[in-house]
Steps between C-alpha positions, in 0.01 A plus 500: 500500500720788430869518582422779757313259723579131445299227671597378859748216476332277776311197418217333682286192477151554386253267337740210550777654313779754548425856367677823505381776721240715307603824660745740340845546638536827680812434718834389360726296730820321385397559134157334536159669505255444788142613568424646842379162617815306410757756580758307712526789752128531529471121550764511765328787684175309489666183628667696778169664599325177506763327701514795742125487545509125550777536758318773687175298500686187625678701771166658614359144530802385692470796742135430540569142571768588752258738677232226507754241623623737766143535612461129519832468683393769756159320542670164557749650740213652694318168500812322626550751775141453610553119512825554695330719746221247545752224555691704755169567687422135493843411648458762761155347605650151505788613707270658756293185503805289567610736778158469653512116463837499670367709785195266542718186503732670757195567726365156449831313588584726793840652578676179616420282183518791264883505474516136429217521243650808332845348451406137423162489314529474111207722445645771718820484298304557184298788653799671638689454166203637311480801729870571467467477122203746489693747724792496242281564202276781628 
């Protein structure tokens, strides 16, 4: 090669051995000649571009996953709300059934025995406690 354009100073592995780059040096940096492929600034620009593209792609995937997860969370929340509403309706029906049972027992015992039965029967204590608990929660 002529002195005007010396060979690129970089080496690479090819055919199981190290060889100098075959391109001519067109850019001189720190006293060394580099081809357009191995120019340190060009390499740095390509690496920066590649890293930026990778970061953007990764961030896009993260945003898509977050949107998908938010959709799943919203769906799960709605499902839990439906379950809670169903449970509240069930408690309300059971409370009304217990109140009806208490009225039936009161009519069956009559007014004289009702006071004794209400205050001393263990099942009535359980029923009144359950009714009081459902009144607090709803």
